[in-house]
N, C-alpha and C positions, 0 to 999 in steps of 0.2 A: 475392456479394460475398467474400472470403476477409479475413480478420483475424488476430490475434494480441493478445488481452488480456492485459497484463503488468500484475502488481501490483506496488508498491513502498514501501517506509515509510523515513525518512529517520532515524529512529533507530537509534542503534546502528551507523552509517555515518560515514566521511568523507566530507567532501565529493568527495574522489578518486572513495571505493568507490563513492558515489552514483552521478556521471555517469559512470564507465565502466560501469557494470552497465547503464543507460541505450543507452550509445554500443555497447557487445556486442550489445545485443538489438536494435539499429538501429531504436530507438524513431523515429517522426516527430512522435508527437505526445504530451503529457502530460497528464491529465486529473484535475484537484485534486478528490478526492471528500471534503474534510474541511471541519465547519462553520467553524472557524476556522482562516484560513490566514495569520494575522497573529500567531499567538501567540510569545509570547519564547522559549517553548522550542525555537522549528522552527531557529533558526542560519540555514542556508543555505536552509532550504526553505522560509522565511516570505515571503510576500508582500509588496512587487512582487519581490524580489530575486531569487526563484526562476524567475519569467519570463523578467529578464533573461539570468540565466547560461544557462538552456537555450538560450534563442535564441541567445545571444553565443556560447556555448561549443560547442556541438552543432547548431545550426539545429532544432532542437524546438519547434514549436507549444506553446502553455501555453494551457489551457480551465480554465474554472472550472464546476463542476456540482453547486450548494449543494443539488437535491434528490436527489443520492446519499448525503448523509451524513447521521448519526442527530440524533433532535432531544437537546435538550441533558436532556431527560427520560429518553430512552432510556439513554444515558449514564450519567448519575448513579446511576441505579438499578444497572446494571453495578456501577459502582464499590463498593454499598453491599454488593452481594449477590454478588458473582461468578458469578452463574449464568447460564452462555453459554448455555444453552438458553433461558432467557427473553429474554436479549440478544435472540440470533436471530431468536425468534419476533414479539418486539416489532419489530423492525428490518422483517422481512418485511411485517408487518400496514403498515407505515406507507409502505413503498414503492408498497403495493398500493394505500394511500390516496391517493398522489400520481400514482395513474395510470402506475406503471412496472413493468416495462421497455416498455410500448409507446408510452408519450409521448417516449423517446429515439428517433432516428434511428438507423439502423446506418451511414447513409453516415458521418457523422463521426466513425464507428473503422474504417473501412477501413485496413490496414495494420496496421504495430506501433504499438500505444497502448499506454501504463502509465496506469494509477491511481494514484492518489498519497494515503498516507494516513501518520499518522505511527507506528504499530506498526511493529516490527521486522521481525516475520513476520508471514505470513495466517494464521495457524492460529485465533486469536481477532481480527478484526481485520472490519470492516465491508468494504472492499473486496473480499474474497476471495466476500462474499455478492454485491454486485455484479455481478461478474465473472462469476460461475458463472450469475446470475440474467440477465444480457444475452446470455451465449454457449447458455444453453438457449432462451429465446425465439428467439434470431437461428438458432438450428441447427434448429429445430422450423419454420422459416419458409424453409429451404432455403439458407441462408447456411452458409461452413463457419468457425466460430469457434474458436481454442484459447484456452486458458486456463493460464498458467506466470506464474508467481511469483521474482521476481528477489532473490537471497540470497546474502548474502557467504558463503564458505565458509570458517569458520573452525575450525582443530582444536581437540577437545574438551582444557579444562584437564585435566593430568596430575596426580596425587594429589604432593605433594611428597615426595620419600624422606626418611626420616630419618637422619640422619648419625650413625653411632655415636660419642659423647662419652667421650672419653678424662680422668680427673679431672687428669691429668699436664697437661691442656692448659690448666687453671686454676690451676695451681701455680706 
């Protein structure tokens, strides 16, 4: 099996940017790994709208895999402590308790597949951990799986230049 597992978050992206990233990566299936896929802050990525938009705009299949989402307890602990190492450790233990990644069939991830979560970037998001875990497991079993993250390249804001003010301008 040859596969590319992309990760994408919907925050800090317009709908146009989000769908263009998926289109440019030639994603054929999007797997939603959020626990709460109907949250009010999800905008265009709220279920069932996201499934409709994916199919209608790009012909992308939508799937939901709640076993790949963190538990509310893990999320709450991270919100309180901001300790990413503890979050990562707890999340990996949870996946192991759920029998993952072994319980996920690689055939459903053939071709270009994207994992969806809310975080803008993958650095501190469980979707990156899931993608890496799946790729490591499947590569060890002889598959060829690449992991990449779909991001918007935005120029870094430049510091504002101070304009010299002449007192005469105010007189």
